[in-house]
C-alpha positions in Angstrom: -14.4 25.1 -12.4 -12.8 24.2 -9.1 -10.0 26.5 -7.9 -6.4 25.3 -8.0 -6.2 26.6 -4.4 -8.6 23.9 -3.4 -7.5 21.1 -5.6 -3.7 21.3 -5.0 -4.0 20.9 -1.2 -6.5 18.1 -1.5 -4.1 16.3 -4.0 -1.1 16.8 -1.7 -3.0 15.4 1.4 -4.4 12.5 -0.7 -1.0 11.6 -2.0 0.5 11.8 1.5 -2.2 9.6 3.0 -2.0 7.1 0.1 1.8 6.7 0.4 2.1 6.8 4.2 1.6 3.1 4.6 4.7 2.1 2.7 7.0 2.2 5.8 4.4 0.1 7.8 4.2 -2.4 4.9 8.0 -2.7 4.8 8.2 -3.1 8.6 5.6 -5.8 8.6 7.2 -7.6 5.7 10.7 -7.5 7.2 9.5 -8.4 10.7 7.8 -11.6 9.5 10.5 -13.1 7.3 13.9 -14.5 8.3 17.0 -12.4 7.5 18.2 -14.9 4.9 14.8 -14.6 3.1 14.4 -10.8 3.1 16.0 -10.3 -0.3 13.6 -12.9 -1.8 10.6 -11.2 -0.4 11.8 -7.7 -1.3 12.3 -8.8 -4.9 8.8 -10.4 -4.9 7.4 -7.1 -3.6 9.2 -5.1 -6.4 7.7 -7.5 -9.0 4.2 -7.0 -7.6 4.8 -3.2 -8.0 5.0 -3.9 -11.7 1.2 -4.4 -11.5 0.8 -0.7 -11.6 1.5 -0.8 -15.4 -1.5 -3.1 -15.9 -3.7 -0.9 -13.7 -2.9 2.1 -15.9 -4.0 0.3 -19.0 -7.2 -1.0 -17.2 -7.9 2.6 -16.0 -7.6 3.9 -19.5 -10.0 1.3 -20.8 -12.5 1.9 -18.1 -12.1 5.7 -18.5 -12.9 5.4 -22.2 -15.8 3.1 -21.6 -17.5 4.7 -18.6 -15.8 8.1 -18.0 -13.1 9.1 -15.7 -15.4 9.8 -12.8 -16.0 6.0 -12.8 -12.3 5.3 -12.6 -11.9 7.6 -9.6 -14.8 6.0 -7.9 -13.2 2.5 -8.4 -9.9 3.9 -7.1 -11.6 5.3 -4.0 -13.2 2.0 -3.3 -9.9 0.1 -3.7 -8.1 2.5 -1.5 -10.9 2.4 1.1 -10.7 -1.4 1.2 -6.9 -1.3 1.5 -7.2 1.0 4.5 -9.3 -1.7 6.2 -6.9 -4.5 5.3 -3.9 -2.5 6.5 -5.6 -1.6 9.7 -6.3 -5.2 10.3 -2.5 -5.8 10.2 -1.7 -3.3 12.9 -2.2 -5.8 15.8 0.5 -7.9 14.3 3.1 -5.1 14.5 5.0 -5.6 17.7 5.2 -2.8 20.2 8.3 -4.3 21.8 10.9 -5.1 19.1 13.0 -7.1 21.5 10.1 -9.5 22.3 9.5 -9.9 18.5 13.1 -10.7 17.7 13.2 -13.3 20.5 10.0 -15.0 19.2 11.5 -15.2 15.7 14.8 -16.7 16.9 13.0 -19.4 18.9 10.8 -20.3 16.0 13.8 -20.8 13.7 
């Protein structure tokens, strides 16, 4: 069996890495929508978070059918692909917030 002194730090690091993109996601979302539409997009984002319930059911079904190692492999593949997708958004994040706000106001 694997020691808890190895598993707990790995779990903590994995959880931190997995959740560290939320501020970046929020920043990108709020930067690219007008102030009067932010509540609409925020509510849509919270509805999409409801999808986690369905993924738990799907994970249970896959775990029963193929074993839980398979579900962790699928999770790792999904998280790896989302790293690539999130990294592709980084060039869209403005370095200069003033320049970004000026471009939004002229587009409106």
